N, C-alpha and C positions, 0 to 999 in steps of 0.2 A: 202080384207075380208075371202075370203078361203084360204090364205096363210097364215093369222093369227091361224086360228083355229086348225090348224098341226102344228104351230111353239111351237118349245121346248126351244129357247133361255131362260135360267135365271135357267132351271130347273135341277135338279141333280138327275142321275137316277143310282140307284143300279142295275144289272144285275149277278146275282149268276151263276158260270159256264160259266162266259164270257171268257176265255181263247182262246175257240178255238169252232170250228162247228157253231149249230147254235145259241147257245148263243153269240157267236162274233158277228154272222151276224146281228142278232135284236140292239146288242148294239150298232153297228156300225151307223144302221138306225136313232138310237134316236139320238144317235151323232153329224149325219149329218143333223139335225133338229134342232140343237142346243143344245141340253144337253150336260152336264158335264159327264162324265161315270164313275162310279166309278167299277172297273174290280177287280171279286173274283173268287178265285180258292183254291185246298187246296194242291195239289198235290205238287206244287214246287212251291217258289218263280222264279225262273229262269223263268217258263212259262209265271207267272203274267206280270213280267218286259217285257219280250215280247211281250204280248200283249198290254201294256199300248205305248209302242215303238210305235207299229200298230197303234191302234188308233191314237197318235200323228202325226205319218207320213200322215194320212188322214186330220187332222186340226181337230181333235177332241180334246179337254182337256180331260184328263184322267187321274185316280188316283187308284195305283192299293193296294189290301191289303189279305191279307192270313189267310182264318178261316175257321173252319172247320163248315158247316150249322148243322149241327145234335148236336152241343154242346153250350148246351144252355148259357153258360155262355161265352165261345169264340166270341159265336153273340152278347151278350149282351156289353161287351166290345169293341167291332169291333163298331157296333152301334153308340157306343158314340165315337168311336174314331173320325169315317166318320163325324160326327157331327163339332167335334172340329176341326178338320184341313181340312175338303172340304166344309161343311154345310149340313144343314136338308136333306133329302133326300125325293122327290116329287115324284119321278117315281120307285118303286120296281120292278123286273123283277124276279121270284123265275122260277128261268131255272134250275138248277144243278140239275141233275138225272143219275141214273144209273139202267141198266136193266141186269137181271143174267136169261138167258136160259137153264133153266131145267126142266122137266117134272114133273110137280108135285109129284106125288107118289115118286118121287126122290130126290127132293129140300131137304136139310138139313134148319132146323126151324133157325137156327143162321143166313142164307143166306136170306132165306124169311126177318126177321125182317131188315136186313141192307137195305133191299130194300125199307121198308115200311118206314123205317127211312129217309132216302135221299130225295125217292119221296113223302112222305104224312107228316109225322112229320115235316122234315125242313122246309119247308112252311109255315105250324104254326108259329113255332120257331122265322125264322124271321119277318113274320109276325106281329108277338108280340109286338116286342120289336120296331118295325118300326113305327108301327103304332100311337103308342102314342104319338109321335110328330105331327103327320099329321094330328090326332082327335085335339090337343091343337091349329093348324094352322087351322082347318075346311077347310083341302084339299089335296087330296091325290091320284093317282094311285098306285093299286096294279093289276099285270098282273101275273097270276100261268100257267105256262105252263103244258099243258093237254095233250093227246094226242087222236089219234084213241082208242086205247084201253081204251079210259075213257067211251067207248061205246058199241068196242068189244071184243070179246074175242079171242086169238088165241094161238095155240100149244106151250106149252115152256114158256110162260110168263104169268104165273098168277099172280106172285108176282108183278111185277109190271102193270098188268092191274087192279089188286086190289087196289093198290097207287094210280093210274090214276082217277079209278073208285071214290076212296076218295075224291081224290082230285078237282075234278068238284062237287060232291057235299059241299067241305071245303068253294069252291071260291062262290057258292050258299049264303055259312052260312055268310061268311064274309062280303057279300051285303046286305043282312039281318042286321044283326048287326051294319056294320059301314057308311052306306050309309045316314042315318040322319046326322052325319060327313060331307058331302059331299066327302066323299072318293066312290070314282067308284073301285070295285073288279071284273072283267072279268077274259077269258078266254082264249088261246092259246093253239088248237089242230093241231098239224103240222103230214100232210102226211107224205110220202117218199120221201127223199129231196136228191140229189147229189150233198155227201160230200165227206171230204177222206176218211171218215170211208167206207163209202160205192163204193166206185171208184172199188175197188176188185171186184166186182159183178155186175156193171154197164156194164157188157158187152155184145153185142149178144151172145145167145146160155146160157146166164148163167140160170137156172131154175129160179131164183128168179128178176130177170131182167123178165124175158119174162113174170111171173106172172103179177109184177108192171105194166108191159105194157097194159097187158090183162085187167086188173083188174080196172084200172084209168080210169075214162072216158075223159079226160086229155089225154091220151094213151102218158102220159110222166112223168120222177121224177120231182117236184119241184125244183127251183132254191134256195138256202139258201137266196138270195134277197129279195123273195117272200112271205119271214115271216115281211118283216122291214115294208111291208105299214099296217098289221096289228097289229105289235107292236105301231109304230106311232101314228097310230087311235088310240087304245087302251090308250094312255100316254098322250093323248093332248085335247085340250078341247071340240073338233068336237065330244066326248066321254060323256062329263058331263050327259047325263040322260041316257047311258048304263051302266047297273049294273048287274049283276050275269048269266052273257051271256057265251058263250063257242062257239069263231069265230074259226073254223074247216079251215083249208086251206090244202086242199087235192087232188085239181082238181076233186073232185066230188068225192070222193069214198064212202063215206058214205053215198051219194045221191042212189045209187044202190046195188041192190044184186052183181052185176057184169055182165060181156058179156062172155061168153064161148067164145073160143077161136075159129076163125075163123068166126065168126058170125059177120053179113054184117049190 
């Protein structure tokens, strides 16, 4: 019975921004639990093709669709194509996102708006077109990838924090409106993870590496695979009565104000 609760066999999962990084780690977890993965990206078809090959090499059924998640017309067309060519989407993971590290007083309005469009508006757009079929079938799972910046501020990431804070509330409101249709909408808030992007700073003596190790009660960076369990849980029937929740996978950072360096 316990295995059945987490079994995603026969389900179709669209994971936006799933050609690399944490999106790829979560998509792989869903795929290894039985889901068919619909890979999305917008930078290049080659990256999508490479990601599809990666999933298939892991024994996962996967398809690739290149489209801009901030373009409503492109999203509408892509969701229709996915329905026709792969099948109806059972699980949506709104993972695509960007960050621009600029002090607010120096940030250009166009850059602020771009972050809001990708990190907050696009989950609304994609969900809007996916949820219609979910409502018709009276079932579905939507997972919005939030952030610790949904709860905390940090220097130079004001636009990102504004978007992720908004995404937390959008998640709650989606749950409020769609729970009656047997659709569960929740979020995952990742902490700091050991990815290819963070490799240059995850070295002894680097100030940010030292900061993470001292700020995190677990005293380590997370492994991308650590997000898989959270994604599988929120995508499976094990979470059928969980709605409007943000699950923080952060090694305990948000549980504490942090320990000073040298504290025993």
